[in-house]
C-alpha positions in Angstrom: 18.7 10.3 30.1 18.6 11.4 33.8 15.7 9.0 34.4 17.6 6.1 32.7 20.7 6.7 34.9 18.6 6.7 38.0 16.9 3.5 37.0 20.2 1.8 36.3 21.6 3.0 39.6 18.5 1.6 41.5 18.9 -1.6 39.6 22.5 -2.0 40.6 21.7 -1.2 44.2 18.9 -3.8 44.2 21.4 -6.4 43.1 24.4 -5.6 45.3 22.7 -5.1 48.7 22.0 -8.9 49.1 25.7 -10.0 48.8 26.9 -12.0 51.8 29.8 -14.3 52.8 29.2 -18.1 52.9 31.4 -21.1 53.7 31.0 -23.9 51.2 33.1 -27.0 51.6 35.7 -25.0 53.5 35.8 -22.2 50.8 34.7 -18.7 51.9 32.7 -17.1 49.1 30.9 -13.8 48.7 27.6 -14.5 47.0 24.4 -12.8 45.8 21.0 -14.1 46.8 18.1 -14.6 44.5 14.5 -16.0 44.8 14.8 -16.6 48.6 12.2 -19.0 50.0 12.2 -22.7 51.0 15.3 -22.9 48.9 17.5 -20.0 47.8 19.8 -19.4 44.8 23.2 -18.1 45.6 25.6 -17.0 42.8 28.6 -14.8 41.8 31.2 -14.5 39.1 34.4 -15.9 40.6 37.7 -15.9 38.8 35.9 -15.1 35.5 33.4 -18.0 35.8 29.8 -18.0 37.1 29.1 -20.3 40.0 25.7 -21.2 41.3 24.6 -22.8 44.6 21.3 -24.0 46.2 20.8 -23.2 49.9 18.2 -25.1 51.9 18.1 -24.5 55.6 21.9 -24.5 56.5 23.0 -26.8 53.7 24.6 -25.3 50.5 25.0 -27.4 47.4 26.9 -26.2 44.4 25.3 -26.7 40.9 28.1 -28.2 38.9 28.6 -28.9 35.2 32.0 -30.6 35.0 33.6 -31.6 31.7 35.0 -35.1 31.0 36.6 -36.0 27.7 35.1 -32.9 26.2 31.6 -33.6 27.3 29.6 -31.7 29.9 28.3 -33.9 32.7 25.4 -31.6 33.7 25.4 -32.7 37.4 23.3 -29.6 38.2 20.3 -31.2 36.5 20.3 -34.2 39.0 20.4 -31.7 41.9 17.6 -29.6 40.6 15.4 -32.6 39.6 14.9 -33.2 43.4 13.1 -29.8 43.5 11.5 -29.3 40.1 11.2 -32.9 38.8 13.2 -34.7 36.1 11.1 -33.4 33.2 11.7 -29.7 34.0 15.3 -30.3 35.0 16.0 -32.0 31.6 15.7 -28.7 29.7 17.2 -26.6 32.5 20.2 -24.4 31.5 22.9 -23.4 33.9 22.2 -19.7 33.6 21.0 -17.3 36.2 17.6 -16.5 34.6 16.8 -20.2 34.1 17.9 -21.1 37.7 16.0 -18.2 39.2 12.8 -19.3 37.3 13.3 -22.9 38.6 13.9 -21.9 42.2 10.9 -19.5 42.0 8.8 -22.3 40.7 9.7 -24.7 43.5 9.3 -22.0 46.2 5.8 -21.0 44.9 4.7 -24.7 44.8 6.0 -25.6 48.3 5.0 -22.4 50.2 1.6 -20.8 49.5 2.8 -17.6 51.2 5.8 -17.2 48.9 5.7 -14.2 46.7 6.6 -15.4 43.2 9.2 -13.5 41.3 8.6 -13.0 37.6 11.9 -12.1 36.0 11.1 -10.1 32.9 14.1 -7.8 32.5 17.7 -8.0 33.8 19.9 -5.3 32.4 23.7 -5.7 32.4 26.3 -3.2 31.2 29.8 -3.6 29.9 32.5 -1.0 29.3 35.6 -1.4 27.2 38.1 0.0 24.8 39.8 -1.2 21.5 42.5 -0.3 19.0 43.1 -1.3 15.4 43.5 -0.1 11.8 41.1 1.0 9.1 41.2 2.2 5.5 37.7 3.7 5.9 36.5 3.2 2.3 33.5 5.6 2.7 35.7 8.7 1.9 38.2 9.6 -0.7 41.4 7.6 -0.1 43.7 7.9 -3.2 46.3 5.4 -2.1 44.0 3.2 0.0 46.1 4.1 3.1 45.4 2.6 6.5 44.9 4.6 9.6 45.3 3.8 13.3 42.1 3.9 15.3 41.2 4.0 19.0 37.8 3.6 20.6 35.6 3.0 23.6 32.2 1.5 23.9 29.3 1.1 26.4 27.1 -2.0 25.9 23.7 -2.7 27.5 22.3 -6.3 27.5 19.0 -7.8 28.8 20.1 -11.3 30.1 16.5 -12.6 30.4 14.3 -11.9 27.4 16.8 -10.6 24.8 20.0 -12.5 25.6 21.1 -12.5 21.9 20.6 -8.7 21.5 22.4 -5.6 22.8 22.7 -1.9 22.2 26.2 -0.3 22.1 27.2 3.4 22.2 30.6 3.5 20.5 33.1 6.4 20.3 35.8 5.9 17.6 38.7 8.1 16.5 40.6 7.6 13.2 44.0 9.2 13.4 45.5 10.7 10.2 49.1 10.0 9.0 51.7 11.8 6.9 50.5 9.7 3.9 46.8 10.3 4.5 45.8 13.4 6.4 42.3 12.3 7.3 40.8 12.3 10.8 37.4 11.1 11.9 35.6 11.2 15.3 32.5 9.1 15.3 29.8 8.7 18.1 27.5 5.9 16.9 24.6 3.8 18.3 25.1 0.2 17.4 22.8 -2.9 17.4 24.3 -6.4 17.9 22.7 -9.7 17.2 24.6 -12.7 18.7 23.9 -15.6 16.4 26.3 -17.7 18.5 25.9 -17.0 22.2 27.8 -19.3 24.6 29.0 -18.6 28.1 32.7 -18.8 26.9 32.3 -16.8 23.7 29.8 -15.0 21.4 29.9 -14.1 17.7 27.6 -11.3 16.5 26.6 -9.1 13.6 27.2 -5.4 14.4 25.0 -2.7 12.8 25.8 1.0 13.1 22.4 2.5 13.2 22.9 6.3 13.6 25.2 8.9 15.1 27.5 11.8 14.5 30.7 11.9 12.4 33.1 14.8 12.4 35.9 14.7 9.9 38.9 16.9 9.0 41.1 16.3 5.9 43.9 17.8 3.8 44.3 15.5 0.8 45.8 15.9 -2.6 43.9 14.0 -5.3 45.2 13.4 -8.9 42.4 13.8 -11.4 42.1 11.9 -14.7 43.7 14.8 -16.7 46.7 14.8 -14.3 45.8 17.9 -12.3 46.3 17.8 -8.6 43.3 19.0 -6.5 43.6 19.7 -2.8 40.6 18.7 -0.6 40.8 20.3 2.8 38.5 21.5 5.6 36.5 20.0 8.4 32.9 19.5 9.4 30.4 17.1 10.9 27.0 15.6 10.1 24.5 13.2 11.6 24.4 9.9 9.8 22.3 6.7 9.6 25.0 4.6 7.9 23.6 1.1 8.6 27.1 -0.4 8.2 27.4 -4.1 8.9 30.3 -6.0 10.5 31.3 -9.0 12.6 32.6 -9.3 16.1 33.4 -11.8 18.8 33.5 -11.6 22.6 35.7 -14.2 24.3 35.5 -14.7 28.1 38.9 -13.8 29.6 39.5 -13.0 33.3 36.8 -10.8 34.7 35.7 -9.6 31.2 35.9 -10.3 27.5 38.5 -10.1 24.8 36.9 -8.4 21.8 37.6 -8.9 18.1 35.9 -6.7 15.5 35.7 -6.4 11.8 33.6 -3.2 11.3 32.2 -1.3 8.3 32.3 -4.3 6.0 29.2 -3.3 4.1 27.3 0.0 4.2 23.7 0.2 3.2 23.4 4.0 3.3 26.9 5.2 2.4 28.8 5.3 -0.9 32.2 3.6 -0.9 35.3 4.5 -2.9 35.6 1.1 -4.5 38.3 -0.3 -2.2 37.9 -3.4 -0.2 37.0 -2.5 3.4 39.7 -3.3 6.0 38.6 -2.3 9.5 39.9 -4.6 12.3 40.4 -4.0 16.0 41.1 -5.8 19.2 40.1 -4.8 22.7 38.8 -5.7 26.1 35.7 -4.9 28.1 34.6 -5.4 31.7 31.2 -6.3 33.3 29.9 -3.3 35.3 
């Protein structure tokens, strides 16, 4: 864990030290530098949107993708075709990994002394919180009561090779009520696959792989013969629940609005027969 934290810190330092101020068409911007050579890629997230620029000598040109009548114009492809040719530019995406690769390609071809950069991994992290309700159907719930839940999560994404995949460490607290005295504290490792992955939004399948669940309860259960049995106590256990759910990240401001429907299906837990209802809304920031 210590080695991982050190690596992440060094990675962040390697990204942030190259940030400088530039004036583009009268607008002063603080931009990061990538693949510096004959041409240079400048970029930053400004007002919640990523903006990219090509710098050659003292001239800076923005790579634009304006929208007219609902259709993207892809002006950036015309700009980049001057450097990498029409065929390569035709399939170019307006994303940082693609643009770095294109600039790297041009610089290597135009300058034999240029040290080519092969971008293989680019880790990004997001931190957020959420709130919602759950009937948690994987424990005794006589009246199918719903509970309030609060949570926080830390997400790690590789934006180069595994853009559709992420790992998430999630802490969730279910809070008991007077109708259903059940409390659960969960620390779970999650895997997410983004089957729709756009710049403005992503929709993903969430899988809870493994973690620790601590519960406490004081519940009266009516048996078939009419007797009332009290179930009380507390304890915890490590689990590999493999519960599946759906989620969505919607770009908003400097982060993402999150919508989640968790624990819809469990492959390694027995349910109580009730339909799962576990929904939450939250917000997370790019770190």
